[in-house]
C-alpha positions as CSV (number, residue, x, y, z in Angstrom):
1,X,-9.1,-9.7,4.0
2,X,-7.1,-6.6,4.9
3,X,-9.0,-3.3,4.9
4,X,-8.0,0.3,5.2
5,X,-9.6,3.7,5.5
6,X,-8.8,6.4,3.0
7,X,-8.8,9.6,4.9
8,X,-9.0,13.0,3.1
9,X,-9.6,15.4,6.0
10,X,-10.4,15.9,9.7
11,X,-11.1,12.2,10.4
12,X,-7.3,12.0,10.9
13,X,-6.9,14.8,13.4
14,X,-10.1,16.0,15.0
15,X,-10.3,15.1,18.7
16,X,-14.0,14.5,19.1
17,X,-15.7,11.1,18.7
18,X,-13.1,10.5,15.9
19,X,-10.3,10.1,18.4
20,X,-11.9,7.0,20.0
21,X,-12.7,5.6,16.6
22,X,-9.1,5.9,15.5
23,X,-7.8,4.3,18.7
24,X,-10.3,1.4,18.5
25,X,-10.6,0.7,14.8
26,X,-7.3,1.8,13.1
27,X,-3.7,0.9,13.2
28,X,-2.8,4.5,13.1
29,X,0.9,3.9,13.5
30,X,0.9,2.1,10.1
31,X,-0.6,5.0,8.2
32,X,0.8,5.8,4.8
33,X,0.6,8.7,2.4
34,X,-1.1,7.9,-0.9
35,X,-2.3,9.7,-4.0
36,X,-6.0,10.4,-4.5
37,X,-8.0,12.9,-6.6
38,X,-9.1,15.6,-4.1
39,X,-10.0,19.3,-3.8
40,X,-11.6,21.7,-1.4
41,X,-15.0,21.4,-2.9
42,X,-17.8,21.4,-0.2
43,X,-18.9,24.5,1.6
44,X,-19.5,23.5,5.2
45,X,-22.0,25.5,7.4
46,X,-20.6,23.8,10.5
47,X,-17.1,25.2,9.7
48,X,-18.2,28.8,9.1
49,X,-19.0,28.4,5.4
50,X,-15.4,27.5,4.6
51,X,-14.6,24.6,2.3
52,X,-13.9,21.0,3.2
53,X,-12.4,18.2,1.2
54,X,-14.2,16.2,-1.5
55,X,-13.1,13.7,-4.1
56,X,-12.8,15.0,-7.6
57,X,-14.0,13.1,-10.7
58,X,-11.1,14.1,-12.9
59,X,-7.7,12.4,-12.2
60,X,-5.9,15.3,-10.7
61,X,-4.1,13.9,-7.6
62,X,-3.3,15.2,-4.2
63,X,-1.9,13.4,-1.2
64,X,-4.1,11.8,1.5
65,X,-3.6,9.2,4.2
66,X,-4.5,5.5,4.1
67,X,-4.8,3.8,7.5
68,X,-5.1,0.0,8.0
69,X,-8.0,-1.3,10.0
70,X,-7.4,-3.4,13.1
71,X,-10.0,-6.0,12.2
72,X,-9.6,-8.4,9.3
73,X,-12.7,-8.5,7.1
74,X,-14.0,-12.0,6.5
75,X,-17.6,-11.4,5.2
76,X,-20.2,-8.9,4.3
77,X,-21.1,-8.4,8.0
78,X,-17.6,-7.4,8.8
79,X,-17.4,-5.0,5.9
80,X,-20.7,-3.3,6.9
81,X,-19.6,-3.0,10.5
82,X,-16.4,-1.2,9.4
83,X,-18.4,1.1,7.2
84,X,-20.9,1.8,10.0
85,X,-18.1,2.7,12.4
86,X,-16.6,5.0,9.8
87,X,-19.9,6.8,9.2
88,X,-20.5,7.2,13.0
89,X,-17.1,8.8,13.3
90,X,-18.1,11.2,10.5
91,X,-21.5,12.0,12.0
92,X,-21.9,11.2,15.7
93,X,-25.7,11.7,15.5
94,X,-26.0,9.2,12.7
95,X,-28.7,6.5,13.1
96,X,-27.6,3.1,14.1
97,X,-26.7,0.9,11.1
98,X,-26.4,4.0,8.8
99,X,-23.6,4.3,6.2
100,X,-24.6,7.6,4.7
101,X,-26.7,10.8,4.9
102,X,-27.8,13.8,2.8
103,X,-24.3,15.2,2.6
104,X,-22.1,12.1,2.3
105,X,-21.8,8.3,2.2
106,X,-19.3,5.5,2.7
107,X,-18.0,3.8,-0.5
108,X,-15.8,0.8,-1.0
109,X,-13.1,-0.3,-3.4
110,X,-12.0,-3.9,-3.9
111,X,-8.5,-4.5,-5.2
112,X,-9.3,-7.6,-7.2
113,X,-12.4,-9.2,-8.7
114,X,-11.9,-12.3,-6.5
115,X,-12.0,-10.1,-3.4
116,X,-15.2,-8.4,-4.7
117,X,-16.9,-11.6,-5.7
118,X,-18.1,-12.7,-2.3
119,X,-18.9,-9.3,-0.9
120,X,-20.4,-7.0,-3.7
121,X,-24.0,-8.3,-3.7
122,X,-24.4,-8.1,0.1
123,X,-22.6,-4.7,0.3
124,X,-24.6,-3.2,-2.5
125,X,-27.9,-4.4,-1.0
126,X,-27.1,-2.8,2.3
127,X,-25.9,0.4,0.7
128,X,-29.1,0.9,-1.2
129,X,-31.1,0.6,2.0
130,X,-29.0,3.0,4.2
131,X,-27.3,5.4,1.8
132,X,-27.5,7.2,-1.5
133,X,-25.0,7.6,-4.3
134,X,-22.7,10.7,-4.0
135,X,-20.1,11.1,-6.7
136,X,-17.7,9.3,-7.1
137,X,-19.6,6.6,-5.2
138,X,-22.3,4.9,-7.4
139,X,-25.6,3.5,-6.4
140,X,-24.0,0.1,-5.6
141,X,-21.8,1.8,-3.0
142,X,-18.6,1.4,-5.1
143,X,-16.0,4.3,-5.0
144,X,-14.8,5.0,-8.5
145,X,-11.3,6.5,-8.1
146,X,-8.0,4.9,-9.0
147,X,-6.5,2.4,-6.5
148,X,-4.3,4.3,-4.0
149,X,-0.6,4.4,-4.8
150,X,2.0,5.3,-2.2
151,X,3.5,8.7,-2.6
152,X,7.0,7.7,-1.6
153,X,7.5,4.5,-3.5
154,X,4.8,4.7,-6.2
155,X,3.5,1.2,-5.2
156,X,-0.2,0.2,-5.1
157,X,-1.4,0.1,-1.5
158,X,-1.0,-3.5,-0.2
159,X,-4.5,-4.0,1.1
160,X,-7.6,-5.8,-0.2
161,X,-10.4,-3.4,0.6
162,X,-10.5,0.4,0.9
163,X,-13.3,2.3,2.5
164,X,-13.7,6.1,2.3
165,X,-16.3,8.8,2.8
166,X,-17.5,10.8,-0.2
167,X,-19.0,14.1,0.5
168,X,-21.4,16.2,-1.7
169,X,-19.4,18.8,-3.6
170,X,-20.6,22.2,-4.8
171,X,-22.2,22.1,-8.2
172,X,-19.7,24.7,-9.4
173,X,-16.3,23.9,-8.0
174,X,-15.0,26.9,-6.0
175,X,-12.0,28.9,-7.3
176,X,-8.8,29.1,-5.4
177,X,-9.7,32.7,-4.4
178,X,-13.1,31.6,-3.1
179,X,-11.5,28.9,-1.0
180,X,-8.8,31.1,0.4
181,X,-11.1,34.0,1.1
182,X,-13.5,31.8,3.0
183,X,-10.7,31.2,5.6
184,X,-9.3,34.7,5.4
185,X,-12.7,36.3,6.1
186,X,-13.8,34.3,9.2
187,X,-12.7,34.8,12.8
188,X,-13.8,31.6,14.5
189,X,-10.8,29.3,14.1
190,X,-12.1,27.5,11.0
191,X,-8.7,28.0,9.2
192,X,-7.6,25.1,11.3
193,X,-9.1,22.7,8.8
194,X,-6.7,23.8,6.1
195,X,-3.7,24.1,8.4
196,X,-4.2,20.8,10.2
197,X,-4.6,19.0,6.8
198,X,-1.2,20.6,5.7
199,X,0.4,19.6,9.0
200,X,-0.7,15.9,8.6
201,X,0.2,15.7,4.9
202,X,-3.2,15.9,3.4
203,X,-2.6,18.1,0.4
204,X,-4.4,19.3,-2.7
205,X,-2.7,20.4,-5.9
206,X,-4.0,23.9,-5.2
207,X,-2.5,24.3,-1.8
208,X,0.3,26.5,-3.0
209,X,-2.1,29.0,-4.7
210,X,-4.4,29.0,-1.7
211,X,-1.5,29.8,0.5
212,X,-0.2,32.6,-1.7
213,X,-3.6,34.3,-1.4
214,X,-3.7,33.8,2.4
215,X,-0.2,35.0,2.9
216,X,-0.8,38.1,0.8
217,X,-4.0,39.0,2.8
218,X,-2.2,38.3,6.1
219,X,-5.2,37.4,8.3
220,X,-4.5,37.8,12.0
221,X,-4.8,34.1,12.7
222,X,-1.5,33.6,10.8
223,X,0.3,34.5,14.0
224,X,-1.5,31.9,16.1
225,X,1.0,29.6,17.9
226,X,-0.9,26.3,17.1
227,X,-0.6,27.1,13.4
228,X,3.2,27.7,13.5
229,X,4.3,24.3,12.1
230,X,1.9,24.4,9.2
231,X,2.6,28.0,8.4
232,X,6.4,27.4,8.4
233,X,6.0,24.4,6.1
234,X,3.8,26.4,3.6
235,X,6.3,29.3,3.7
236,X,9.2,26.9,3.1
237,X,7.4,25.4,0.1
238,X,6.6,28.8,-1.3
239,X,10.3,29.7,-1.1
240,X,11.3,26.5,-2.8
241,X,13.0,25.1,0.3
242,X,10.9,21.9,0.3
243,X,11.2,19.3,-2.5
């Protein structure tokens, strides 16, 4: 069965342990942009108390990236191995055989009931031992969001299994102003999370409003050369030059 990883943030572009994971586990050249319900919803202490991406429970869609896995999944062991590798990429210090922690977990979606039939019981048993439910992943390890649809063609993603990391969102979703100001008010490079997401096509419905606030406040990092591509794109969108 063909599997893919739904990526909603820095897994796609961080160059730490995630780079070796991408090279060994993913067909990165076959990535595609798909729709998924996302927002900047988790305050991250490791990123200067700025906000990182979470899934949202309401069906308000942004754009994320779906990347096929190198390995075809034939059984529960193969599914678990892919999930373990994904979690290790998320948290390099994770215990062996783990697929979740206090702040997140790996969830799975099956395209059809026939695909699910031979895997669900084994997967759920393993999930309950090594992870805990974090919305929108339930206590059986199932990710409850709509099946990904390609942004360009509007077609359901042609894979059998989708794995993704769900992270624990703030109890009260942050406002656009709170999200933007968290990046504006820091001086340690953490704005990179937002701008690299933009550059790689990971977009929330609120990006335009976030950008308007950032542009108005004009933090000094706007002039940083590594951000030029993303800044130019956001400015073009704000001016209506990008459809």
